[in-house]
DSSP file (Angstrom, degrees, kcal/mol; ACC not computed):
  #  RESIDUE AA STRUCTURE BP1 BP2  ACC     N-H-->O    O-->H-N    N-H-->O    O-->H-N    TCO  KAPPA ALPHA  PHI   PSI    X-CA   Y-CA   Z-CA
    1    1 A Q              0   0    0      0, 0.0     2,-0.3     0, 0.0    26,-0.1   0.000 360.0 360.0 360.0 122.6  164.6   16.7  174.6
    2    2 A V        -     0   0    0     24,-0.1     2,-0.4    22,-0.1    24,-0.2  -0.500 360.0-179.7 -70.7 131.5  162.5   15.9  171.5
    3    3 A R  E     -A   25   0A   0     22,-2.5    22,-2.0    -2,-0.3     2,-0.4  -0.997  11.5-176.5-137.1 132.7  159.5   13.7  172.4
    4    4 A L  E     -A   24   0A   0     -2,-0.4   115,-0.5   113,-0.3     2,-0.5  -0.997   4.7-175.8-128.0 128.1  156.8   12.4  170.0
    5    5 A E  E     -A   23   0A   0     18,-1.9    18,-2.7    -2,-0.4     2,-0.2  -0.954   8.8-156.5-132.8 114.4  153.9   10.4  171.3
    6    6 A E  E     +A   22   0A   0     -2,-0.5     2,-0.3    16,-0.2    16,-0.2  -0.525  18.4 164.6 -86.3 153.4  151.3    8.8  169.0
    7    7 A S  E     +A   21   0A   0     14,-2.1    14,-2.6    -2,-0.2   114,-0.1  -0.967  39.8  68.8-155.3 166.8  147.8    7.9  169.9
    8    8 A G        +     0   0    0     -2,-0.3    11,-0.3     1,-0.3    14,-0.0   0.347  62.7 129.1 104.7  -5.7  144.5    7.0  168.3
    9    9 A G        +     0   0    0     12,-0.1    -1,-0.3     9,-0.1   114,-0.3  -0.171  22.8 117.2 -73.7 174.7  145.2    3.6  166.9
   10   10 A G  E     -d  123   0B   0    112,-0.9   114,-2.1   111,-0.1     2,-0.2  -0.942  62.8 -41.3 156.1-174.0  143.1    0.6  167.5
   11   11 A P  E     +d  124   0B   0      0, 0.0     2,-0.3     0, 0.0   114,-0.2  -0.597  55.4 166.0 -82.9 144.8  140.9   -2.0  165.8
   12   12 A V  E     -d  125   0B   0    112,-2.4   114,-2.4    -2,-0.2     2,-0.2  -0.986  33.4-113.0-154.0 150.1  138.5   -0.9  163.0
   13   13 A Q  E >   -d  126   0B   0     -2,-0.3     3,-2.3   112,-0.2    72,-0.2  -0.534  49.2 -83.0 -84.0 154.6  136.5   -2.6  160.3
   14   14 A A  T 3  S+     0   0    0    112,-2.9    72,-0.2     1,-0.3    -1,-0.1  -0.267 119.1  29.1 -54.9 138.2  137.3   -2.2  156.6
   15   15 A G  T 3  S+     0   0    0     70,-3.2    69,-0.6     1,-0.3    -1,-0.3   0.265 100.2 115.0  91.2 -11.1  135.7    1.0  155.3
   16   16 A G    <   -     0   0    0     -3,-2.3    69,-2.4    69,-0.2     2,-0.3  -0.084  57.8-123.4 -83.7-174.1  136.0    2.6  158.7
   17   17 A S        -     0   0    0     66,-0.2     2,-0.3    67,-0.2    66,-0.2  -0.933  19.9-178.4-133.3 152.6  138.0    5.6  159.8
   18   18 A L  E     - B   0  82A   0     64,-2.1    64,-3.3    -2,-0.3     2,-0.5  -0.978  16.1-145.9-143.5 154.5  140.5    6.5  162.5
   19   19 A R  E     - B   0  81A   0    -11,-0.3     2,-0.3    -2,-0.3    62,-0.2  -0.971  15.1-160.6-124.5 116.6  142.3    9.7  163.5
   20   20 A L  E     - B   0  80A   0     60,-2.9    60,-2.3    -2,-0.5     2,-0.3  -0.702   5.2-161.7 -92.5 147.1  145.8    9.4  164.7
   21   21 A S  E     -AB   7  79A   0    -14,-2.6   -14,-2.1    -2,-0.3     2,-0.4  -0.931   8.7-162.1-124.8 152.0  147.5   12.1  166.8
   22   22 A C  E     -AB   6  78A   0     56,-2.3    56,-2.5    -2,-0.3     2,-0.5  -0.924  10.3-155.0-135.2 108.7  151.1   12.8  167.5
   23   23 A A  E     -AB   5  77A   0    -18,-2.7   -18,-1.9    -2,-0.4     2,-0.3  -0.741  14.8-161.5 -86.7 124.2  151.9   15.1  170.4
   24   24 A A  E     +A    4   0A   0     52,-2.9     2,-0.3    -2,-0.5   -20,-0.2  -0.819  16.1 162.3-108.9 145.1  155.2   16.8  170.0
   25   25 A S  E     +A    3   0A   0    -22,-2.0   -22,-2.5    -2,-0.3     3,-0.1  -0.981  45.4  52.2-153.2 162.3  157.3   18.4  172.7
   26   26 A G  S    S+     0   0    0     -2,-0.3     2,-0.3   -24,-0.2   -24,-0.1   0.500 101.6  48.4  90.5   4.8  160.8   19.6  173.5
   27   27 A Y  S    S-     0   0    0    -24,-0.1     2,-1.3   -26,-0.1    -1,-0.2  -0.969  99.7 -74.5-161.6 172.6  161.3   21.7  170.4
   28   28 A N    >   -     0   0    0     -2,-0.3     3,-1.9     1,-0.2     4,-0.2  -0.640  42.5-165.9 -79.9  95.3  159.7   24.4  168.2
   29   29 A F  G >  S+     0   0    0     -2,-1.3     3,-1.2     1,-0.3    -1,-0.2   0.805  80.3  62.7 -53.3 -35.8  157.1   22.3  166.5
   30   30 A R  G 3  S+     0   0    0      1,-0.2    -1,-0.3    43,-0.2    43,-0.1   0.748  96.2  59.9 -63.8 -23.4  156.4   25.0  163.8
   31   31 A S  G <  S+     0   0    0     -3,-1.9    72,-1.3     2,-0.1    71,-1.0   0.419  94.2  71.8 -91.7   1.6  159.9   24.9  162.4
   32   32 A Y  S <  S-     0   0    0     -3,-1.2     2,-0.2    -4,-0.2    69,-0.1  -0.929  74.1-119.9-129.5 142.5  160.1   21.2  161.3
   33   33 A C        -     0   0    0     67,-0.4    65,-1.8    71,-0.4     2,-0.3  -0.521  35.3-158.4 -65.2 139.9  158.7   18.9  158.6
   34   34 A M  E     -FE  51  97B   0     17,-2.5    17,-2.8    63,-0.2     2,-0.3  -0.921   8.9-169.8-124.0 151.2  156.8   16.1  160.2
   35   35 A G  E     -FE  50  96B   0     61,-2.5    61,-2.2    -2,-0.3     2,-0.4  -0.935  18.9-139.7-139.7 162.3  155.9   12.7  158.8
   36   36 A W  E     +FE  49  95B   0     13,-3.2    12,-2.8    -2,-0.3    13,-1.6  -0.979  25.6 174.2-119.1 135.2  153.9    9.6  159.2
   37   37 A F  E     -FE  47  94B   0     57,-2.7    57,-3.2    -2,-0.4     2,-0.3  -0.902  10.3-159.5-132.8 161.8  155.3    6.1  158.5
   38   38 A R  E     -FE  46  93B   0      8,-2.3     8,-3.1    -2,-0.3     2,-0.4  -0.988   6.5-162.0-143.2 155.1  154.0    2.6  159.0
   39   39 A R  E     - E   0  92B   0     53,-2.1    53,-2.4    -2,-0.3     6,-0.2  -0.961   7.2-163.6-140.0 121.0  155.4   -0.9  159.2
   40   40 A A    >   -     0   0    0      4,-0.4     3,-2.3    -2,-0.4    51,-0.1  -0.695  44.1 -80.1 -95.9 154.1  153.4   -4.0  158.7
   41   41 A P  T 3  S+     0   0    0      0, 0.0    -1,-0.1     0, 0.0     3,-0.1  -0.292 117.0   6.9 -55.0 128.9  154.7   -7.4  159.9
   42   42 A G  T 3  S+     0   0    0      1,-0.3     2,-0.3    -3,-0.0    -3,-0.0   0.521 113.4 100.2  78.3   4.7  157.1   -8.8  157.4
   43   43 A K  S <  S-     0   0    0     -3,-2.3    -1,-0.3     1,-0.0     2,-0.1  -0.817  75.2-102.9-121.6 162.4  157.2   -5.6  155.3
   44   44 A E        -     0   0    0     -2,-0.3    -4,-0.4     1,-0.1     2,-0.1  -0.412  49.8 -86.0 -77.2 157.1  159.5   -2.7  155.0
   45   45 A R        -     0   0    0     -6,-0.2     2,-0.4    -2,-0.1    -6,-0.2  -0.386  48.9-154.8 -61.3 139.6  158.7    0.7  156.6
   46   46 A E  E     -F   38   0B   0     -8,-3.1    -8,-2.3    -3,-0.1     2,-0.4  -0.963  14.7-124.1-125.5 134.2  156.5    2.8  154.3
   47   47 A G  E     +F   37   0B   0     -2,-0.4   -10,-0.2   -10,-0.2     3,-0.1  -0.645  29.8 174.8 -75.4 127.4  156.2    6.5  154.1
   48   48 A V  E     -     0   0B   0    -12,-2.8    12,-2.7    -2,-0.4     2,-0.3   0.861  56.9 -23.0-100.3 -51.1  152.5    7.5  154.5
   49   49 A A  E     -FG  36  59B   0    -13,-1.6   -13,-3.2    10,-0.2    -1,-0.4  -0.990  48.4-163.2-160.3 156.1  152.5   11.3  154.6
   50   50 A A  E     -FG  35  58B   0      8,-2.0     8,-2.4    -2,-0.3     2,-0.4  -0.991   4.2-168.2-144.1 150.2  154.6   14.3  155.3
   51   51 A I  E     -FG  34  57B   0    -17,-2.8   -17,-2.5    -2,-0.3     6,-0.2  -0.995  10.6-148.5-141.5 132.7  153.7   17.9  156.0
   52   52 A D    >   -     0   0    0      4,-2.3     3,-1.8    -2,-0.4    52,-0.2  -0.283  39.2 -90.2 -93.8-176.9  156.0   20.9  156.1
   53   53 A S  T 3  S+     0   0    0     50,-2.5    51,-0.1     1,-0.3    -1,-0.1   0.656 127.1  52.8 -67.2 -14.8  155.9   24.1  158.1
   54   54 A Y  T 3  S-     0   0    0     49,-0.3    -1,-0.3     2,-0.1     3,-0.1   0.222 119.8-107.4-105.8  10.8  153.8   25.8  155.4
   55   55 A N    <   +     0   0    0     -3,-1.8     2,-0.3     1,-0.3    -2,-0.1   0.647  67.7 149.3  69.6  18.8  151.3   22.9  155.3
   56   56 A A        -     0   0    0      1,-0.0    -4,-2.3     2,-0.0     2,-0.3  -0.676  32.7-155.1 -75.8 138.0  152.4   21.5  152.0
   57   57 A V  E     -G   51   0B   0     -2,-0.3     2,-0.3    -6,-0.2    -6,-0.2  -0.844  19.9-164.3-123.8 153.4  151.7   17.8  152.1
   58   58 A L  E     -G   50   0B   0     -8,-2.4    -8,-2.0    -2,-0.3     2,-0.4  -0.969  11.8-165.9-128.1 146.7  153.0   14.6  150.5
   59   59 A Y  E     -G   49   0B   0     -2,-0.3   -10,-0.2   -10,-0.2     2,-0.1  -0.987  24.0-114.1-134.2 146.0  151.3   11.3  150.4
   60   60 A G    >>  -     0   0    0    -12,-2.7     3,-1.6    -2,-0.4     4,-1.1  -0.443  34.7-114.9 -69.1 151.5  152.3    7.8  149.6
   61   61 A D  T 34 S+     0   0    0      1,-0.3     3,-0.3     2,-0.2    -1,-0.1   0.838 112.4  59.3 -59.3 -34.3  150.6    6.3  146.6
   62   62 A S  T 34 S+     0   0    0      1,-0.2    -1,-0.3     3,-0.0   -14,-0.1   0.653 114.0  35.3 -73.7 -13.2  148.8    3.7  148.6
   63   63 A V  T X> S+     0   0    0     -3,-1.6     3,-2.4   -15,-0.2     4,-2.2   0.474  81.2 128.4-118.2  -4.8  147.0    6.2  150.8
   64   64 A K  T 3< S+     0   0    0     -4,-1.1     4,-0.1    -3,-0.3    -3,-0.0  -0.270  80.5  15.7 -56.4 134.3  146.3    9.1  148.4
   65   65 A G  T 34 S+     0   0    0      2,-0.4    -1,-0.3     1,-0.1     3,-0.1   0.289 126.3  58.7  85.7 -10.5  142.7   10.1  148.4
   66   66 A R  T <4 S+     0   0    0     -3,-2.4    17,-2.0     1,-0.2     2,-0.3   0.686  97.3  53.6-117.5 -33.9  142.0    8.3  151.7
   67   67 A F  E  <  -C   82   0A   0     -4,-2.2    -2,-0.4    15,-0.2     2,-0.4  -0.806  57.8-170.6-109.4 147.2  144.4    9.7  154.3
   68   68 A T  E     -C   81   0A   0     13,-2.5    13,-3.4    -2,-0.3     2,-0.4  -0.993   5.2-160.1-136.7 129.0  144.9   13.4  155.2
   69   69 A T  E     +C   80   0A   0     -2,-0.4     2,-0.3    11,-0.2    11,-0.2  -0.836  17.5 163.2-107.1 148.9  147.6   14.8  157.4
   70   70 A S  E     -C   79   0A   0      9,-1.5     9,-3.1    -2,-0.4     2,-0.3  -0.948  21.5-141.9-152.1 169.0  147.5   18.1  159.2
   71   71 A R  E     -C   78   0A   0     -2,-0.3     2,-0.6     7,-0.2     7,-0.2  -0.994   3.9-155.2-141.0 147.1  149.2   20.0  162.0
   72   72 A D  E  >> -C   77   0A   0      5,-2.9     5,-2.0    -2,-0.3     4,-0.8  -0.931   6.3-172.1-122.1 104.1  148.1   22.3  164.8
   73   73 A S  T  45S+     0   0    0     -2,-0.6   -43,-0.2     1,-0.2   -44,-0.1   0.705  84.9  60.0 -73.4 -18.4  151.0   24.5  165.9
   74   74 A E  T  45S+     0   0    0      1,-0.2    -1,-0.2     3,-0.1    -2,-0.0   0.838 116.6  32.5 -72.9 -32.5  149.0   25.9  168.8
   75   75 A K  T  45S-     0   0    0     -3,-0.5    -2,-0.2     2,-0.2   -51,-0.2   0.423 103.4-128.6-101.9  -1.1  148.6   22.4  170.2
   76   76 A N  T  <5 +     0   0    0     -4,-0.8   -52,-2.9     1,-0.2     2,-0.4   0.920  64.4 136.6  52.3  46.5  152.0   21.1  168.9
   77   77 A T  E   < -BC  23  72A   0     -5,-2.0    -5,-2.9   -54,-0.2     2,-0.4  -0.976  46.4-154.3-133.3 138.8  150.2   18.1  167.4
   78   78 A L  E     -BC  22  71A   0    -56,-2.5   -56,-2.3    -2,-0.4     2,-0.3  -0.859  18.8-160.1-106.2 142.5  150.3   16.3  164.2
   79   79 A Y  E     -BC  21  70A   0     -9,-3.1    -9,-1.5    -2,-0.4     2,-0.4  -0.901  16.5-165.8-125.7 152.7  147.3   14.4  162.9
   80   80 A L  E     -BC  20  69A   0    -60,-2.3   -60,-2.9    -2,-0.3     2,-0.6  -0.896  10.2-162.1-136.3 108.5  146.5   11.7  160.4
   81   81 A E  E     -BC  19  68A   0    -13,-3.4   -13,-2.5    -2,-0.4     2,-0.5  -0.803  11.0-166.4 -89.2 121.8  142.9   11.3  159.3
   82   82 A M  E     +BC  18  67A   0    -64,-3.3   -64,-2.1    -2,-0.6     2,-0.3  -0.946   9.7 176.1-118.2 118.9  142.4    7.8  157.8
   83   83 A N        +     0   0    0    -17,-2.0   -66,-0.2    -2,-0.5   -67,-0.2  -0.787  59.5  20.7-118.6 161.7  139.3    7.0  155.9
   84   84 A N  S    S-     0   0    0    -69,-0.6    -1,-0.2    -2,-0.3   -67,-0.2   0.919  84.4-159.0  48.3  51.0  138.1    4.0  153.9
   85   85 A L        -     0   0    0    -69,-2.4   -70,-3.2    -3,-0.2   -69,-0.2  -0.276   7.7-158.2 -65.7 146.1  140.5    1.8  155.7
   86   86 A K    >   -     0   0    0    -72,-0.2     3,-2.5   -71,-0.1     4,-0.3  -0.851  31.6-109.6-121.5 155.9  141.6   -1.4  154.2
   87   87 A P  G >  S+     0   0    0      0, 0.0     3,-1.8     0, 0.0    38,-0.4   0.841 117.8  63.4 -54.3 -32.3  143.0   -4.6  155.7
   88   88 A E  G 3  S+     0   0    0      1,-0.3   -48,-0.0   -48,-0.0    -3,-0.0   0.568  88.8  69.5 -72.6  -5.7  146.3   -3.8  154.0
   89   89 A D  G <  S+     0   0    0     -3,-2.5    -1,-0.3     2,-0.0     2,-0.2   0.526  70.1 120.8 -82.7  -6.9  146.5   -0.6  156.1
   90   90 A T    <   +     0   0    0     -3,-1.8     2,-0.3    -4,-0.3    34,-0.2  -0.417  41.7 107.3 -61.1 123.2  147.1   -2.8  159.2
   91   91 A A  E    S- H   0 123B   0     32,-1.9    32,-2.7    -2,-0.2     2,-0.5  -0.971  75.5 -80.1-177.2 169.6  150.4   -1.7  160.6
   92   92 A M  E     -EH  39 122B   0    -53,-2.4   -53,-2.1    -2,-0.3     2,-0.4  -0.844  48.5-147.8 -86.2 129.0  152.2    0.1  163.4
   93   93 A Y  E     -EH  38 121B   0     28,-2.8    28,-2.1    -2,-0.5     2,-0.4  -0.865  15.8-172.3-107.1 133.7  152.1    3.8  162.6
   94   94 A Y  E     -E   37   0B   0    -57,-3.2   -57,-2.7    -2,-0.4     2,-0.3  -0.935  15.3-147.1-123.6 142.3  154.8    6.2  163.6
   95   95 A C  E     -E   36   0B   0     -2,-0.4    23,-2.1   -59,-0.2     2,-0.3  -0.804  25.3-176.9-101.0 156.6  155.2    9.9  163.6
   96   96 A A  E     -EI  35 117B   0    -61,-2.2   -61,-2.5    -2,-0.3     2,-0.4  -0.981  19.4-141.8-151.6 156.8  158.6   11.4  162.9
   97   97 A R  E     -EI  34 116B   0     19,-2.2    18,-2.2    -2,-0.3    19,-1.9  -0.958  25.2-117.7-123.9 141.8  160.5   14.6  162.7
   98   98 A V  E     - I   0 114B   0    -65,-1.8    16,-0.2    -2,-0.4    15,-0.1  -0.286  23.0-123.7 -70.0 164.2  163.3   15.6  160.4
   99   99 A I  S    S+     0   0    0     14,-1.0     2,-0.3    16,-0.1    -1,-0.1   0.848  87.8  59.9 -79.8 -34.1  166.7   16.4  161.8
  100  100 A G  S    S-     0   0    0     13,-0.3   -67,-0.4     1,-0.1     3,-0.3  -0.727  73.2-136.1-102.6 146.2  167.0   19.9  160.4
  101  101 A S        +     0   0    0     -2,-0.3   -69,-0.2     1,-0.2     3,-0.1  -0.164  64.5 100.9 -81.1-175.2  164.9   23.0  160.8
  102  102 A G  S    S-     0   0    0    -71,-1.0   -70,-0.2     1,-0.1    -1,-0.2   0.089  87.8-110.6 115.5 -20.3  163.9   25.3  157.9
  103  103 A G  S    S+     0   0    0    -72,-1.3   -50,-2.5    -3,-0.3   -49,-0.3   0.124  77.3 114.9  93.4 -22.5  160.4   23.8  157.6
  104  104 A Y        -     0   0    0    -52,-0.2     2,-1.4   -73,-0.1   -71,-0.4  -0.520  67.0-127.5 -90.5 154.2  160.6   22.0  154.3
  105  105 A C    >   +     0   0    0      1,-0.2     3,-1.7    -2,-0.2    -1,-0.1  -0.604  39.0 167.1 -93.5  73.8  160.4   18.2  153.8
  106  106 A Y  T 3  S+     0   0    0     -2,-1.4    -1,-0.2     1,-0.3     3,-0.1   0.814  73.8  47.2 -60.9 -31.8  163.6   18.0  151.8
  107  107 A S  T >  S-     0   0    0      1,-0.3     3,-2.1    -3,-0.2    -1,-0.3   0.379  92.6-154.9 -94.3   6.2  163.7   14.2  151.9
  108  108 A G  T <   -     0   0    0     -3,-1.7    -1,-0.3     1,-0.3   -50,-0.1  -0.381  68.7 -21.4  60.8-127.7  160.1   13.7  151.0
  109  109 A L  T 3  S+     0   0    0     -2,-0.1     2,-0.7    -3,-0.1    -1,-0.3   0.052  99.4 128.1-103.4  22.6  158.8   10.4  152.4
  110  110 A N    X   -     0   0    0     -3,-2.1     3,-2.1     1,-0.2     4,-0.2  -0.716  53.4-150.1 -80.3 116.4  162.3    8.9  152.7
  111  111 A A  G >  S+     0   0    0     -2,-0.7     3,-1.8     1,-0.3    -1,-0.2   0.763  90.5  72.6 -61.0 -24.5  162.6    7.7  156.3
  112  112 A G  G 3  S+     0   0    0      1,-0.3    -1,-0.3    -5,-0.1    -2,-0.0   0.720  90.2  59.4 -64.1 -19.6  166.3    8.4  156.2
  113  113 A G  G <  S+     0   0    0     -3,-2.1   -14,-1.0    -6,-0.2     2,-0.5   0.517  91.9  80.9 -84.7  -4.8  165.6   12.1  156.4
  114  114 A F  E <   +I   98   0B   0     -3,-1.8   -16,-0.3   -16,-0.2     3,-0.1  -0.883  49.6 174.4-108.8 130.8  163.7   11.7  159.7
  115  115 A H  E     +     0   0B   0    -18,-2.2     2,-0.4    -2,-0.5   -17,-0.2   0.762  59.8  58.2-108.4 -31.1  165.7   11.5  162.9
  116  116 A Y  E     -I   97   0B   0    -19,-1.9   -19,-2.2  -113,-0.0     2,-0.3  -0.884  63.7-176.5-111.0 135.7  163.2   11.5  165.7
  117  117 A W  E     -I   96   0B   0     -2,-0.4  -113,-0.3   -21,-0.2   -21,-0.2  -0.948  19.3-133.5-133.1 146.2  160.5    8.9  166.1
  118  118 A G        -     0   0    0    -23,-2.1  -113,-0.2    -2,-0.3     3,-0.1  -0.274  35.8-103.8 -83.6-178.7  157.7    8.1  168.4
  119  119 A Q        -     0   0    0   -115,-0.5  -114,-0.1     1,-0.2   -25,-0.1   0.651  62.8-121.6 -83.8 -16.5  156.9    4.7  169.8
  120  120 A G        -     0   0    0    -25,-0.1     2,-0.4   -28,-0.1   -26,-0.2  -0.001  11.2-119.5  98.3 157.6  154.1    4.0  167.4
  121  121 A T  E     - H   0  93B   0    -28,-2.1   -28,-2.8  -114,-0.1     2,-0.3  -0.996  27.9-122.9-137.4 133.5  150.4    3.2  167.6
  122  122 A Q  E     - H   0  92B   0     -2,-0.4  -112,-0.9   -30,-0.2     2,-0.5  -0.575  21.1-169.1 -84.0 133.0  148.9    0.0  166.2
  123  123 A V  E     -dH  10  91B   0    -32,-2.7   -32,-1.9    -2,-0.3     2,-0.5  -0.989   4.5-174.8-118.4 125.8  146.1    0.1  163.6
  124  124 A T  E     -d   11   0B   0   -114,-2.1  -112,-2.4    -2,-0.5     2,-0.6  -0.971   3.9-167.5-126.2 117.9  144.4   -3.1  162.8
  125  125 A V  E     -d   12   0B   0     -2,-0.5     2,-0.3   -38,-0.4  -112,-0.2  -0.911   7.2-159.7-109.1 121.1  141.8   -3.3  160.0
  126  126 A S  E      d   13   0B   0   -114,-2.4  -112,-2.9    -2,-0.6    -2,-0.0  -0.743 360.0 360.0-101.8 148.3  139.6   -6.3  159.8
  127  127 A S              0   0    0     -2,-0.3    -1,-0.1  -114,-0.2  -114,-0.1   0.447 360.0 360.0 -89.9 360.0  137.7   -7.4  156.7
């Protein structure tokens, strides 16, 4: 059974940093593209970052240069390092896994390509 569990969210002041983690279980973590998405109140879900099995990464335009995603296959954990946070980064952050193995992020940051989702962790950035 695929399970994804996010942690690390919380309140932070603008300009600050947070590190989100996503603990994965129930499947071969190494074999799948993983992604981070967020949803702010009243807004559509937004693709934040994706990383494939070969550590190639994609970032949404709004977070480029500020956020970094990585994965540790020994710990079956996905990370999102968020720096220089802005109030507009306030959202629920979700990690997700694509449905097919093969390792590549064929769907990029399109949420439709991701089938398994965690429950989310809230990030709140105050000005």
